[in-house]
C-alpha positions as CSV (number, residue, x, y, z in Angstrom):
1,X,0.0,0.0,0.0
2,X,1.3,3.5,-0.8
3,X,2.5,5.5,2.1
4,X,1.3,9.1,2.6
5,X,3.4,11.6,4.7
6,X,2.6,15.2,5.6
7,X,5.3,17.6,6.6
8,X,5.5,18.8,10.2
9,X,4.5,22.3,9.0
10,X,1.2,21.1,7.8
11,X,0.6,19.1,10.9
12,X,0.9,22.2,13.0
13,X,-2.3,23.4,11.3
14,X,-4.3,20.2,10.9
15,X,-3.9,16.7,12.3
16,X,-2.8,14.3,9.5
17,X,-0.5,11.5,10.6
18,X,1.4,9.5,8.1
19,X,0.1,6.1,7.2
20,X,-0.2,3.5,4.5
21,X,-3.5,3.4,2.5
22,X,-5.0,1.5,-0.4
23,X,-5.1,3.1,-3.9
24,X,-3.8,2.8,-7.4
25,X,-3.8,6.6,-8.1
26,X,-3.0,9.6,-6.0
27,X,-6.7,10.4,-5.9
28,X,-7.6,7.0,-4.5
29,X,-4.8,7.1,-1.9
30,X,-5.9,10.6,-0.8
31,X,-9.5,9.6,-0.7
32,X,-8.5,6.8,1.7
33,X,-6.5,9.0,4.0
34,X,-9.1,11.9,4.0
35,X,-12.1,9.6,4.4
36,X,-12.2,10.4,8.2
37,X,-10.5,13.7,8.1
38,X,-12.4,16.4,6.1
39,X,-10.4,19.2,7.7
40,X,-7.2,17.8,6.2
41,X,-8.9,17.3,2.9
42,X,-10.0,21.0,2.8
43,X,-6.5,22.1,3.7
44,X,-4.8,20.2,0.9
45,X,-7.5,20.1,-1.8
46,X,-9.9,22.7,-3.1
47,X,-13.6,22.3,-3.5
48,X,-13.1,20.7,-6.9
49,X,-10.7,18.1,-5.5
50,X,-7.6,19.7,-7.1
51,X,-4.4,20.4,-5.2
52,X,-4.5,23.9,-3.7
53,X,-2.0,26.4,-5.1
54,X,-0.2,26.7,-1.8
55,X,0.3,22.9,-1.6
56,X,2.5,20.5,-3.5
57,X,2.6,16.7,-3.7
58,X,5.6,14.5,-4.7
59,X,5.2,10.8,-5.6
60,X,8.5,8.9,-5.2
61,X,10.4,12.1,-5.2
62,X,8.8,13.5,-8.4
63,X,6.3,16.3,-8.6
64,X,2.7,15.4,-9.1
65,X,1.8,15.8,-12.8
66,X,-2.0,15.9,-12.6
67,X,-2.8,18.5,-10.0
68,X,-6.5,18.6,-11.1
69,X,-7.7,15.0,-11.2
70,X,-4.8,13.4,-9.2
71,X,-4.6,10.6,-11.7
72,X,-0.9,9.9,-11.3
73,X,-0.5,6.1,-10.7
74,X,1.0,4.7,-7.5
75,X,2.1,1.2,-6.5
76,X,2.2,-0.6,-3.2
77,X,5.7,0.7,-2.5
78,X,5.0,4.3,-3.6
79,X,5.7,7.2,-1.2
80,X,3.5,10.3,-1.4
81,X,4.7,13.4,0.3
82,X,2.4,16.4,0.9
83,X,3.9,19.8,1.7
84,X,3.3,23.5,1.4
85,X,4.6,25.0,-1.7
86,X,7.1,27.9,-1.3
87,X,7.4,30.9,-3.5
88,X,9.3,34.1,-3.5
89,X,12.5,35.5,-4.7
């Protein structure tokens, strides 16, 4: 099962412990972890289910490609990292 991990910075704002969940896509994995945690869902995803602009997701060290539908595939040994996106100069 894919492992989802949230940075400590996110966890200061909303409880979302790391854990392994079932899923074949990022969307399925996130649905599993957010099933009992609507506050975390609202923090990471917008009302259309897309990744919020201030958030970023990496799958096995690579940036998420599909930020709208979260269709990037994952495997049982995938690692999904969710963090706040940084910007500035």
